[in-house]
N, C-alpha and C positions, 0 to 999 in steps of 0.2 A: 277670553281670547288669548291670554298669556299661555295657558296650557296647550292650546292648539298650535301656537307658534313654536313652543318647545318640542312638541310632538313632531312637527315638520322638520325642525332643525336636527332632531335625532335621526329621523328617516333619511335626511339628506347626508348625514355624517356616516351612517353605516356602510355605504358603498366605499367610502374613502378608507375606512378601517379594513375592509375586506381587501382592497387593493394593496394596502401596506402589508398585510399578512401574506399575500401572494408574492410580494417582492422579497420577503424574508425567506421563503422556501424555494427561491429560484436558484439557489446554489446546488452543489452536488448532493445527491442522495447518499444514504448510508451504503447502499449497494454499489454505487459508483465509486465511492471512496475505498471500499473493501477491494473492489476489482483493481483499482489503481495501486493499492498497497501490494497486492499479490503480483501484479505486473512488475512493480519496482523490485520486489523481492527476488524475482527470477535472476537478476543480475548480482545478487548478494552471494558471497562465497558459502554462506550457510544454507543456501537453497539446495545444495547437494546432500545435505544431511538433516534437513528439517522442513517444516511448513509453518504457515501463518494461521493463527486463530484469534478470535475475539478482538477484531479491529474496532476502535472507537475514535471518533474525532474529538480532540481536546480543545481545539481552537481553529480559527481560520482568519485570513486576511485577504479581502478582495483587493486585487491589484488593478483590475479593470472590470468592465461588465462581463468580460468573457475569460477572465483568468483569476484563479484563486490559489493562495498558498494555504495548505491544510496541514495542521499539526495533528499527528495521530499517535495512538498508543496501541500496541498489539502484543500478543504472546507468540514467541518463537518456540515451537514444539519440536524437540529433537526426535527424529525417526530412526536414525542409525548413527553409529560411531564413526569417527574419522578413520579408524582402522578398517571398518567395513567399506568405506568409500575408497580407501587406498587399495584394498583387495580388488574392488571393481575396476579401478583404473589400471592396475597391473594386468588383470585378465583381458581387459579391452586392448591394452597395448600389445599383448601377445597375439591377439586375434586380428590386429589391424592388417588389412590386406591392401587397401588403396591409400593414396595420399590423403583423401578426405577423411578416412578412418584415422590416419596418423595425426592429422590436424586436430580432429575432435579429441583424440587421446591427449595431445599436448595441452589443449584448452582445459581438459579435465585435470591434468596434472598440475597446471597453474592454479586452478581452483582448489585443489587439494593442499597446495602449499599455503595459499591464502587462508583456507579454513584452519589449518594447523597453527598458523601464526595467530589467528584470532583466538583459538583455543588456548594457546600459551598466554596470550594477553588477558583474556577475559575469564579464564579458568576452565577446567575440565567439566564435562557433563556426562550424563548417562542417558540412554534411550528413555524417552518419556519425560525428561526434565523440561521445564518451561522457563523462559526468560522474558521479562517484560522489556519491550523495546519502544523507545520514543523516537519519532522521526518526523520529517517534513517532506511533503510532496507537492508538486505543482500540477494543477489541473486546468485544462483549457476547455471552454464550452465549444462543442462542435454541433453539427446538424443532428447528430445521433445522441446527444447528451454530453456529459462531462467525461473527458479522457485524460489519462496520465500523460504528462509532458516533461517529466524529469524532476530532478532535485533542484532546489533553489540555488 
């Protein structure tokens, strides 16, 4: 009779374990984290000269049931030089015909200055170089999954 009792105890315990596993995977998926990192990167000055690859979650802190702070590591891959970006801004400025075009050129010029300042601070790079970046992003749970909500 003791074995039968243990058998039923195990049977009753298995659904509880399954529920715990479901709870652990209820956070953002790897794809949602990658999407959030790429979205965040669009505001980075380096976005004009590079792109993101190999995003990995290194840790996370749940702040509420619907909010999580995710620590990430990714590679910044440089696609072009600051000089190439400067040439593009110059050409865009020469071709600006409307006030919207001028405003866009001014934004690009500011990004160029920020990118050059970062390059001076962090060192020169060549096209194809990779830098490992560690960052934190905040994600909120929405009806359509986890979405980027900004930096902490």
